[in-house]
N, C-alpha and C positions, 0 to 999 in steps of 0.2 A: 466641418465634415466629420470630425472625430468626437463630436459631442454626444453621440448616441451609443458609445461603447457600453453604457450601463444596460442597454437592452439585452446584451448577451447573457449576463447572469439573471436578468429580470424574468425572462420567459420560464426557465425551470422553477424559479421561486414561485411564480404565479401558478404554475401547474401543481406544485406541492401544496399550495394554500387551497386551491380549488378542490383537489382530491382529498386533502386532509380534512377539510370542513364539510364538504358536500358529498364526498364519495359514498358514504354509508347510505345517503338518501338516493343517490343516482342508481346504485346497485348494478346497472348494466355494465358488464365487463368490457365490452367493445368501446363504450363511451369513455370509461375511465382510462383504458389503455390508449385510446386515441388522444385524449387530453394530454397525458404525460408524454407520449411519443412526439406529438406535434410541437409541444413546448420545447423539447430539446432540438427537434428538427429546425424550428424557427431560429434558435441560437446558432445552429450550424449555418443557416442561410446568412445571418448577419455576419458571422465569422468569415464566411467565404467572401462576402462583399468587402470587408476590411482587408482580408488577405490580398485581394487583387487590387486594392487601392492603398498599398502600404506607404507610409510617410518616407520621404527621401528618395522616391523613385526618380524625381527630376533634380536631384541634388539636395543639399541641406541636411538637417538632422534626420537620423534614421528612426526616430521614435516620436510618438504623440501621446499626450496625457489628457485625460478627461477628468477634471476635478468636479466631483458632484457636490461636495459640501466640506466645510471645515468641521472636523470631527472633534478635536479637543485642542486647547491651548494652555500649556503649563509653563510659565516662565518664558524662556527663550524657545521652548519646544512647541512647534505648531504642527499638528498632524492633520492632514487632509484625507478625506475619503475619496480616493481617486483611482483611476484605471490607467494602465500603461499598455500601449500597443507598440511592439517592436518585432523584429523577425522571430525572436525566440518565443514570445508569448503568442504570436500569430500561429506558429506551428503547433504549439500545445493546444490552442483553441480548436484547431481543426481536428486534432487527434481526439480530444475529450468529447467534443460535441458530435463528431462524425461517428466514432466507434460507439459513443453513448447512445446515439439515435438507433443504431442497429441493435444494440442490446435491449433497448426499450421495446422495439418492434418484436424481437425474439421473445421477450418476457410475456407478451400478450398471449402467445400460444403455450409457452412453458408453464406459466402460473395459472392457467385456466382451471377454474374450480377450486382454487386454494382459498381457505378462509382468510379474511383480511386482505383481499385483493386490492382494495383501494388504499389500504395502509402501506402495502408494498410499494405501489407506484408513487405515493406521496414521499416515502423515504428515498426512493430512487431519484426523483426529481430534486429533492433537497440535497442529496449527495452531489449531483451534478452542479447545482448552484454553488455549493461550498468549494468544489474543485475549481470552478471558474473564478471564484473570488480569490483563491490561492494563486491561480495563474495570472489573473489580470491586475492584481493589486499593485499600485505604484510605489508602495512602501512596505517595509517589513511587518508593520503592525496589521495592515489590511491582509497581507499574506498570512499572518498568524491567525486571523479570524477564520479564513478559509481552511487553514491547517488544522485548527481545532474542530471546525465544522465537519470535515471529512472523518475525523476521529470519532465524533459523536454519531454520525450517520453510519459509519462502519459498525459501530456497536449495535445500532438498531437493526441493521440489515443482517449481520452475522447471527444475531439472536432473534431473527424473524420467527423461527419456530421455537418460541420461548417456553413452550410446554415441555420441550426436550432439555434435560439437564445438560447434556453435552453441548447443545447450542448456546444455552445461557452462560455456561462456563467459558466457552470459546469467546463469546462476546465480551465478557468481563476481562478475560486474559488480554484480548486485543486492546481494550481500553486502558488497562493498567500499564502494560508494556509501553504503549505509545506515550503515556504521560511521562515516563522516564526520559524519553527522547525529547519531548516538548520542554522539559525543564532545561535541557542543554541548549535548545533554541533560544529560550528567554534569556539565559545567562549570557550567551553570545551576543544577543541584541543589546543588553544593558552594557556589557563591556565595550562593544563597538561604539555606542553613543558617547560614553564617558571618556573613551580613549582618544577621540578626535579633539583637536584644539577648539576652544571656545570661538564661536562664530562660524565654525565649519561643521558643527554637530548636526547630523540629520539622519533619518532612517529612510529617506527617499532613495530608491535604488539608483537613479541617475546621479544624484548628488553623492551617494556612497562611491560610485565608480569614479567620479571626478575628484573626490577627496581622499581616496585610498592611498595615494602617494604620500600623504601627510603622516602615515604610520611607517614605522621602520620596517623595511622589507627584510623578512627572515627573522625579525625580532620576536621576543617572547610574547609580546602583547598580541600581535597579529596571529601568532601560532595558537595561542590559547583561544582567541576569538573564533578562529576557523575550526579548531577542534570541538568547541562547544556546538557550533552549527552542525558539524559532522555527526555529533552525538544525536542531534535531532534527526538527521537524515537516516541514521542507522535504525531508528525506531520506525519511522514512516516507511522506509524502503527495505525493511527486514534484512539487515546485515548483521553479521556476528558482532556483538552477542545478543542483539535484540530481535532475532529473526523468528523466534519460536511461536509468535502469535499467528503468523501467516498460514502455516499448514493447518492449524486448528480452525482457521476461518472458513474451511471447507464445509463447516456445519451449516452455513447459510445456503440459500438457493443458488443453483449453478450460475444463473445470469449475474448474480451479485459477485460471485467468484471471478467471472469474466471482467466485470467492471472494475473491481478493486485490484485485481492482479494483472490486468493487461494495460490499461491506458490511463488510469487515474491515480488513486491513492498511493500505490507503491512507487510510482515514478516521481512523487512530490519531492523526495530527497534529492534525486538526481537533478530535477529542475531547479531546486533551491541552490545547489552548488553551481549550476550553470549561470543562474541569475547573479550570484555573488562571485563570479569568476575573477574579477579584479583583486578581491581579497585573497582567495585561495591561491592565485598565481604568485602572490607575495609571500606565501608560507610554504616553502619547499618541504619542510618536515611534515606538515599536515598532508601535503600531496602524497608523500611517501606512505603515510599511514593509510590514506584513502585507497591507494593502489594495492597495498598489501592486504588490507581488510577485504577489498573487492575480490582479489584473486583467491584468497582463502575461502571466502564465502562461495565463490563460483565452484570450486572443486569439492568443498565440504558438502554442500547441498546436492551436488551431482552424485556423490557416493551414496547418499541416503536414498535418492531416487532409484537406485539400482534394485532395491529389494522391497519396494512398496507395491501393494496389490490393489489398492483403491485407486481408480482411474483419476479421480480429482486430486488425490494426494501426490501422485506422480507429477501432475502438472503444477501443483503448488510448489514442490521442491525445485521443479524446473524454473519456475518464476524466480525463486530466491537465487538460483544459480545465474540466471540471465541478468538479474539486477546486479549481481557481483561483477559481471562483465562491464556493465555500464559504469560502475564505480571504478573499476580498473582503468577504463578509458579516461574518466575524470582525473584520476590520480596521476596519470602519465601526461596530462596536459592536452589530451585529445578530446577537447570539449565537444567539438562538432561530431566526432565519431560516437561519443556517448549519447548525444541527443538523437543522432541518426538511428542508433540501435534501439533507443527508446521508442521511436516511431515504428520501425519495422517489427519490433517485438509486440507492439500494440496490435498490429495486423494479425500476425500468425498466432499469438497466444490467445487473443480474443476468439479467433476461429477455433483453436483447439479446445478451449473451455466450453464454448457453445456447442462444439461437436460432441464433447463428452456429455453435455447436457442432453443432446439429442439421443445419444445412446442410452443414457440413464432413463430418459422419458420412455423410450421404446421398451427397455428391459423391465421397467417398473410395471408398465401396462401388461406385458406378456406374462410376467411372473404372477401378477395379481389375478389375471384371468385363469392361470394354471393352478391357482391356490398354492403357490410355492412361497416359501419363506427365505429363499436365497437372497443374498445382498445384491441389489441391482447395480451397485458401484464396484463390485469386486470383479476384476478382470478374469479371475479364474472361473467365473460363471459365464463368461462370454465365449467368443470364438466364432469364426465363420459369418460375421455380420455383414461382410461386404455385399453378399448377394441380396440380403434383406434390406440394406440401407445404402444403396450405391452413391447417392448424393453426399450424405454425411461422410461416408468412407473416402470418397474422392477428395473432398475438401480437406479432410483430416490428413490424408496422404500429402497433399500439397503443402500444408502448413508444417507438417513434420519434416518434410524435406527442407523447408525454409529454415526451421530452427536448427536442423542438423548441419546447416552450412553447405547444402548442395549447390554446386556451381550455378551462378547466374540467377539464383533466387534471392529474395530480399535479405534473408539472414546471412547469406554468403558474403554479400558486399559489406554489411555493417560489422559482422564478426571479424572478417579478414582485416578490415581497417583498424579495429581495436588491437588485434594481435600484432599488426605491423607496427603500430605506435608503441605497444608494450615492449617490443624488441628494439626499435630504432630511434625512439625519441630520447632526448637528454635525460628525462626522468625514468625511462624504461630500463629494462635489464633482460638478459636471456632467461633468467630464472622466472620472471613474470610471464614471459612468452611460453615457457615450458608448462607452467601451471595452467595458463589459459588454453593451450593446445590440448592438454590432457583432459581438461574439463569439457572441451568441445567433443573429444572422443567419447567420453562417458555420456554426454548428452545424446549423441547419435545412437549409442547403444540402448539407453533406457527408453528413449522415445520410440525407437523401432520395436523394442520389446513390447511397449504398450500397443503399437499398431498391430503387430503380429498376434498378440494374445487376444485382441479385441475383434479384429476384422478378418483374420485368416485362421487357417488350421481347422480343427474339428470343433463343431458347435457343441458346447458343454451344457446348454440348457436342455430341459426335458422336451420330449417330442410334442407334448401338449403346449408348452410355452412357445416353441418355435412357430407354431401355426399362427400365433398372435403377434409375432415380430413384423414390423413394417416401417417404412420410411416415415419421417416426421412430416407434419403439414408444412405448407409453403411459408407460413409466417415464421417458421423456425429455419427452413432451408435457405430462404432468400438471403438473410444476413450471413449465413455460412458461405454462400457463393460469392458475395461481394467481398468479404474479408479474405477468402482464398485468392481471389483475383488480385487484391492489393498485396498479399503475401507473395504472389507470383511475380509481379512487375514493380512493386514499390521500391525495390532496391536500386533500380536504374536511376533514381533521382540523385543517388550519391555514388556514382561510378568512380572508382579511384583512378588517378591519372594513368596508372600503368595499363589498365584496360581501356580507359577513355581514349588514349592515343590510338588504339587499334580500331575501335568502333567509331571514332570521331565524335565522342560525347564528352562534355565537361562535367565536373562535379557541381551541379547546380545547387545541391543542398548546402555544400560548404560555402559557395559563393553567396547564397542567400543569407547565411548566418555570419558572414564576415564582419558586418558592422558591430555585432555583439561580441564575437570572440577574436576578432582580427588582431588585437593587441596582446592577447594572452595565449592563443593557440600555439601548442608546441609544433615544432617542425621535425619530421622524421628524416634521419640521414642514413642513406644506404643506396647501394647500386640496384639497378633494375634486376640484375641476376639474383641478388640476395632476396629481393622482394618476391620474385617468381618462385624461388626455392622454398621460402617460408610458406607461401601460399599453397604450393604443391604438397608440402609436408602436412599442413593443417587439413587440407582436403583429403589426403591419404589417410590420416588418422580418423577422420569422420567416416570414410568408407570402411575402414577396418571395424569400427564400432557397429556399422550397419550390417556388415558381413557376419560378425560374431553373433549378433542378435538373430539373424536369419538361421544360422547353424543351430543355435540353441532352442529356438522356439518354432521353427518350421521344419527344418531337416531332421533334427534329433530332439523332439520335445521332451524326452525323458532326461536329457542332460542336465537341465537346471535343478531338478530334484536330487540327482546324484551329487552335483557340486555342492548344493546346500547341505546335504548329508555329510559329505567329507570335510566341509569347512564350516561345521556347525557354529563354532565360536565366532568367527568373523561374520557369518551370516546373521547370527543373533544380534550382534552389536549394531550392524548396519540396519537390520530390520527394525530395531528398537531405537533408531535415530541417534546412535552413539550415546544413548541414555542422558542426553543433555537436559531434557525436561525433568528427569528424576534428580539429576545433580542440582538443578535450579531449585527444585522443591526442597531438597535436603538442606541446601545452604542458605537460601534466601526466603522462600515461601514459608517453610516450617518455622524458621527462626523469627520471621515477622509475626506469624500466628502466635508463637509462644510469647513474644514481647507484648503483642496486643492482649493476649489472655492475662498476662501479669498486670498490665496497666489497667485492665478491666476489673479482674477479681482481687488483685493485690493492692492496687493504689486507689482506683475509683471506688470500689465497694468498701474496702477497709478504712482507708484514710479519708477520702473526700466524703463519702456517705457517712462514715463514722463521726466526723466532725459535725456535719449537718444534723445527723440524728442525735448526737450528743447534746447539741444546743436545744433540740426539740424536747428531748427527755428531761433536761434540766428545767426548761420552762414548764413542762407538764407537771413535774414533781413540785416545783414552787407553787404553781397554781393550785395543786391539791391541798397544800398546807394553808395557803392564804384564803381559800374559799370558805373556811370555817369562820373567818372574821366578817364575811359578807353573807350572813344567813338570811337577811331580810326581815327579822323579828325585832320589833321595837324594844321589848323588854331586855333582849340580849344586848342591844346597843346601849341601853340605860345602865345595865349592869357593868358593861365595859367602861363607860364613862365614870361610874362611881368608883370602880377599882382603880381607874387612872387617877382620880382625885386623891384616893387613899394613898396611892404610891407616891404621888408628888408631895402630899402633906407629910407623909412618913419620912421622905427623903430630907425635907428641910428640918423636921423635928430631930431626927437622928444625927444630922450633920452637926 
């Protein structure tokens, strides 16, 4: 029954090959878009089939493997190319293929008329294929193939507008920064294999879970292994200190931002920790590091989001912050809550990115028609778009309420569960809760700042441009509506017991993932009164953030400018993203360039080329001297022979 799992990644790969090889000849955008979209939709259909036919439904083991072939055999190590279906991978499959299908459909309208249309969809299909390999791989090496694949595809997609220097620079930055994390992943994998006893060495995930107890719990070995894996996660999932690539990735097309930042690549690190939860649960020091880095990233990125004016960059820093929440959950042992927030975040963040794309699409058209050179992504050029784009604005509002933690929406349930575990689990602490709650308040503020500046208040475009503003076509708005509905109701899958007792619902999400996390999931200890109190405080903080945004950007729109003027130093630091990029350039990038220049001009040119050229010059000089002996004239050779005889005879006579 489970021998057809390979079909799930196969369909996007087939779509990538067809469009990549034949797209230039097909030319028809609708055909190209249909091929790519139907390929991912077919994967979604197969994923749904296996989701509703999960192994272990009638007892027995909760996972199934589909071994396609033996990949390599080296000594005692035999690596198989296989796929793993269990509750964790099943949820990820639905998120990746479901949200991916909507983004592909959206892209047909958004990318209309773009040069290289077929190339874009080929890359997009290849990206989904790589992500599915990462999710479905039954061992760490197959996962690593997908891990590297999404890194390559992100480079291609971020640099899609390769004629723009900013886009090509952003693509290279993403590629290089991710390689740093990938190095940590490989070191962790090597250490894990060689640290296990002979006969128990394996990189198969199920066997790793079974043999994890052979390592010393809390020991230096398992701590180093998990820290190396976490380094890999910080690269892919944009955590401190390797987060700087993700905001720059906004140079790619907006649907790419939605795909990378919502449901796929950036969640790979969170998924990897969830997959290796038996190892991480044995390393409390690593768990503490994960929680601290996650909390620090959540609030650090949220502060940067306060002062950004590019609509996509605000959402980019929001993504970094929300990923910090997921790692905070993983670090305090709330693995289910972390994956739950991964899923809800995929719904509302994909909707927000695609909504921003709808706005940019409309603004670009209107400004072009009005012959204006204003930036279509700058929120200071927007305002009052609700009347012009009601569907986009409504879906954006729903998703913004969800990410802000508005009661009973998806983000409320997942975020509240993370904060509860951050406070009440054995690995949590009140300080982690405070940082998480403050980050939630900042999120509510800067997200509603975005909403008010974009969709409300005075229209800041020219009168001529306003006449050309209109709602996006159905191929763009339908995915927005679907994602907004998921953001609205998706949280009810993980209703916490506190609310579940009132409404008569169980936490079906936690129950579904119990076979994967049952032995390692932390248990939060606290009274109902304490949980209600913390929930009320976090909701109150979110409402304060919304209210302050309303006061500053609707009621008194002159106030932000006055505050920025009176707090110029602080505003400049936050607006310039705490100068982290500049610090990295000064300490790492420039130093590496200087070293590279020295190795090139100082060592390669002077030493290596000098030695090679020296041999060449010596041979050349020797040949110039010797060529006179090989003139090709017979009488010269005779003369030399006579002189030789004279010399020899003279030598013997004189001796």
